[in-house]
N, C-alpha and C positions, 0 to 999 in steps of 0.2 A: 444603271445611269441611262440606258436607253428608255426606261419606263419613265423617268423623270423629264427627259428631254420631251416625250410624247405628252405628258402632263402639262410641263411648263409652256409649250408652245400652243397647245390646243385650249388651254385655259386663257391665254393672251388673246388667242383668236376669238373666243367666245365673248370676251370682254370688249374686243375691238368692234365686232359686229352685232352683238345680241344684247349688250348690257346698256341701257339709258344712263348717261352720266350728266350731271348738271354741272355747267360752266358758265359764269356770269349770268346766272339767272334762266339760262336756256337749258332745257333737257333734251337730249338727243344721244345717238349713239357716238362713239368716238370719231368714227369716220366722218360723220356730219360736222362735228366741231373742226376737225382738221380742214375739211372742204371749206368751211365758212372762213375761216382764218386766212386760208390762201387766196380765196376770191376776193375778199374784202381788201387784202393788203397788195395783191399782185395782179390786177387785172390786166393792165397794159402789157405786162410780160407774157401773160397768159395768151392774148391775143396776138402779140409777135410769134409766139411758138406755134400757133396755129397757122400763121403766114408761112413760115418756114415749112411745117408739115405738109401744107397744100402744095408748095412749089416742089419739094421733093416727090410728092405722090404724083404729080402731073408728069415730072421728068422720068421718074422711075417706070412708071405704067407705060408711057410711050416707048422708052427703051425696051421694056419687056416685050411689048407688042412687036417690036422690030426683031429682036433677038430670039423670041420664042422660049427661051430658057436661059438659066444662068447655072454655071458650075457650082457656085456657092448656095449652099442649101438656104442660108438666111434670106439673101437677095431673092430666091425662088419663092420664099413664104411671103416675102415684103410685096413683091411686084409682078409675080406671075399669076394671071387670073384669066378667066373667060371674057370674051369681047363686051357683052352686056354689063358685067361687073366692072370691067374697065372703064367703060363710057360713064358709068355711074360714079365711079371714084373720082375721075377727071371732071366729071360735070359738077359734083359737090365741091371740089377745090376750087373751081372756077367761080361758082356761086359765092364762096366765101370772100375771095378776093374781089369780087365785084361789089359786094356789099360793104366791105371794109373801105375800100377806096370810093365808094359812092359812084360806080360807073355801071350803067345797064339800064334796062327797062324799070319804070317806076313798080311794076307788080313784083319784080324781084326784090327791089330795094325797100319795099313797104315795111314798116315796123312791125306789122302783124303777119309778115310772111318771112322772107330771107332776113330781114332785119331782126326779127324775134330770134332765128335760129343761129345767126352769127354773133348777135350782140349778147344774148342771154344763155342759149342753150348749150351751144358748142364749148364756149369756155368752161362752162360749168361741168360738162361731161370729160373735158380733158382733165380737169382735177380730180373728178370722182374716179374714172377710169384708173389714172396714176396711183391714187390712194388705195382704191379698192384691190388693184392687181398687185400691188407691194405688199399688202396686208393678207390677201387671200390665201397664200401658202401657210399661214398660221392654222388655217382650218383644213387645208387640203394635202399638205405635204408632211406633215409629222405625225400621221397615224390616227387622226380622228375619223377621216373617211373609212378607213379599214376597221376601227373599232366598232362604230355604228354599223357599217356594212355587214360584218358578221353577225351581229346581234338581230339585225332585222332581216336576213337573209331568208329565214323559213317562211315568212310572211309573203315574200315576193311571189312564190311559185303558188301559193294557195289563193292569194288575193289578186294578184294581177297576172297570173298564168304566165309568168316569165321565170328563167332561173335567177337563183339567189346572186349570181354575178351582177345582175341588173341593179342591186342596191347601190354599188358603186357608181354607176352611170346617174342614178336619181340623186344620190347625195351629191355629186359633182356638179350637177344642174343647179339643185336649191342653193348651195353653199358657193357655187362658182359662177357659172354662166350657161345659158341655154345652149350657145354654140358648142361648149365644151362637152355637154352632155351627147349632142348629136354626133359629135366628131368621135368621142369615146365609143359610143354604140356602133358607129359604122366601122370603127376599127376593130371592135370585137367581133362584128358580124363577119367580117373578112377574115378573122382569125379562126373561127368555128365555134365561138362560144354561143351563138344564138343562130336560130333558124331565121329566114326572111321574115315571118309572120311575127316572131318575138322581136326582132330588131324594129319593125315597124310599130309595134306597140310601144315598145321603150321610148323611140324617138317622138313619138307624138303623145306621149302621157306625162313624161317627167321634165323634158328639156325646156323648163320656163326660164327666163331671165332671172339671174341671181339676185343675192341680197344687195349687192353694191349698188345695182342700177335701181331696185326697188327702193332703195333709200332716197335716191335722186326724185324718183316720181312722188314719193310719199312726202318728201320736204316740198317739192313743187306744189302740191296740192294742199299743203297744210297739215299734215298728219305725223309729222316727226314725234310728236308726243305719244302717240299711240301707234308707233311703227310696229311693235310686235302683234298688234290686233291687225294692222294692215296687212303685213306679210303672213300671219297666221291664216287669215281669210284666203290668201291666194293659195297656200299650201293645202288647205283643207278641201277647196273647191277643185284643186288639181288633183289630189287623191281620189276624192269621189269620182272625177271624170274619168280617171285611169282605170278605176275598177269597172266602170261601165264600157269604155272604150275596149277594155281587154276581152270583153265577150262580145263585140261587134264582128260581123262576119271576116272583114278584111279580105275578101275573096281574091283579090289581085295578088295578095302576098301568101307565097307557098310555106309550107312547114318542112323547108328544104334548106341544108347548109349551103354557104356561099361555096361553089367549086367543090362540093362534096366533103368540105372540112367539118369534122365534128370533134372539138376538143374534149367534151365531156368532163367528168369528174369533178363535180360540184363538192364544196367543202362538207364533210360529213358532220362534224362537230361544230356546234354553234354556241359553245358554252362561254360565260364570261372569261374565263381563263384563256381560251383561244383567242377571243377579241383582244385582249391585252396583250397577248404574245404576238399577234399579227400587227398591233398598232405600235408596239415597241420595235420590232423588226423594221417596220416601215420608217420610224423616227431615226432609227440606227442608220439607215441607208441613205437618208436625206442629209446633205451637206449645205450648211447655212449659206456659205458664200456661193454655191452652184444654184441654189434656189433664188438667191437675190439677182444673180446675173440673169437667170432665166426669166424672172419676173420683170426686169428691164426690158428684155427682148420682147416679152409679151405686150408690154405697155407700148412699144414701137410698133408692133404688128396692129394693135388696135388702133393706134393713132392713123396708121396708113390705110388700112383695110376697112375700118368701120366708121370712124368719124365722118370722112368724105361723104360716105353712102347715107348716113344719117341726115348730114347737111343736104344732100340731093333730094331724098325721099321726103324729108321734112319741108323742104322749100315748095317742091312740087305739090305735096299735099295740102298744105297750108294755102298756096296760091289757089289751087282749085276750090278749097273750102272758102276762101275769101272772096274771090272774084268771079266765082261761077257758083251755080246751083247744083252741081252734079251730084254731090253726096245728099244734099236735101231732097233731090228728086228720087234717087235710087233709094233712100232710107224712108221715104214718105210712109209706106205701109206699116212702119214701126210705131209712128205716132199714136194711132188708136190704141195700140197695146199699152204703151206707157200711160195714156189718158185712163185705160180701164184699170191700172195698177195705181191709180190716184195721183198722178203727176199733173201739175197744172200744164196747160196748153204750151206756154212758151218754154218751160223746163223740158216738155216731151219733145218739142222741136229742136231743142239743144242736144238732147241726148240721143235722138235717132242716128244722126251721122256717125257719132262716136262708136256705134256698133259695128259699122263696117269699114271706117277709115283706118282702124287698127290693122288691117290687112297689109297696107303699105308700110306703116312703121308703127311700132307699139307706143311710141311717145306722143303720136299725133292726138289720140283721144284726150289724153291729159291736157294739151295745149289747148284744144277746142273748149275743153269744160272748165278749165281753171278760174275763169271769171264768174262761174255759176255760184251764187250766194249759199245754195244748200249743200250742206257738208254731206248729207246722205247721198246726194247725186253724184258728187264729187268721188266719194268713197267707192261707189257701185262701179262707175266708169274707169277709175284708177285701178282697182283689183281686177277687173273683168280683163283690162287690156293686157294684164300679165297672163291670166288664165286662158286667153284665146291661143297663146302659145306660138301661133304661126304669124310671122309678118315679113314681108318680101325684103326689107332692108338688112335682114340677118337670118333668122331660123329658117325662113322658107326658102331662100336661095341655097342655104348649105343643105338643107333636107333634099332639095332637088338634086344637088350636086353629088349628093352620096351615092354609093353602090346599092342601098337598100332597094331602090327601084321606084321612087316617087317621081312624079312630074308635076307640072304647074296646076293640072286640074285636081290631082290628089291633095296637093297643099291646100288648095281653096276649099276642098271638101272638108279636110280635118278643121280648118278655121271655122267653118259653118257649124259643124258638129259640135266642137268644144264650145262655141258661143251659146248654141241651144242648151247644152248640159250644164253650163257653170253660171249663166245668167240666173237662174231660179235659185240656185244655192247661195250665190252672194246677195241677190235680193231679200232673201230671208234672214241673212245675217244682219244685213244693214238695217232691216225693221228691227231686229232684236237689240242691235246697239242704239238704235234710236230711241225705243221703249226703256232702255236703262239710263238715257241721258248721255251717252257717250258720244252721240252723233246729234248734230241739229239739223232740222229739216230747212 
């Protein structure tokens, strides 16, 4: 019965997230179809929900600042945060309310800055996160992670120089979310599964934004029909970058366990039988009702802790991009490089800022490049924004807040290194896809 439960829910998850389905003449993954139906039919209700979330975020965060702590664990998860994170949350909530009610400076209300974020992106993300998080347990809670994790564990030590346990962290990131990967890695490090150096490698090699968010970007850039190629490019470039990063010095991070704890004892057997056994055991432990309630809670946490941050970082980033030349000036040295690679001058000027603006938020490069007619350029920028991995609106801040030992400068270094490593890989893949007629120039 447990094996059937594992197979049933895992297959449902694979169909929901990985299998293109044709509905009404449109081919997309099931999650994409659900998102389109909800947005097309209930946009006003979604925006009303964002207003409620914004007001709750402001009130809860302010109370959290005053009280410093809550006895209730759920309230702590929702509203207790550091001062910078809290200011950003409140700022993002205020930005949305300003735009929605048309009150505030013109550069915030602009349809290409705050107007774009509040009118298009945030409602879309509200639906995507809800649908994605509610469906995600099909992939992560009923044994699929354990099944695949056991089978690929032997390769982790050999290829990435980390314990086999890291397979679970990697899969949680790819199938779930980059924040999940970093949080799991930080917890495993504190429990003694990894040394500090191993934890640093894992957190900076696998914790990409997951499939559900990738589907949003792919759809936004017009790549829903080739989503598997889009996400496959992200996965391949991430794996190659991970192999290289595992061999970098990482001198700051020591081969020492957190407070001397060493759990040891990696799984000795990695047979198919063991994989099925572990998957069945995980499926048996998972109660559908509990998983459903936990998913609702996670949706709420994302709405409170993530949506306002995206609104804030996105509005600030787009305002700087639209009304200043900050990113253009900083990225100017990159224009000759893109010209050398064969891109026209105007395209090169459009691409250059996207290489660095992703450090603020990974959605910003897609927003800047969305109107560029070249599919190849949109594909390169869209996939690279994921492969860069570090962005301050989410993974960067969580990485710095972890016990692993990262600071802001470390996060910036990782962003730059990953950009240098993954851009050539993605560029080559894009050229191959162009030569095959899959992408248009």
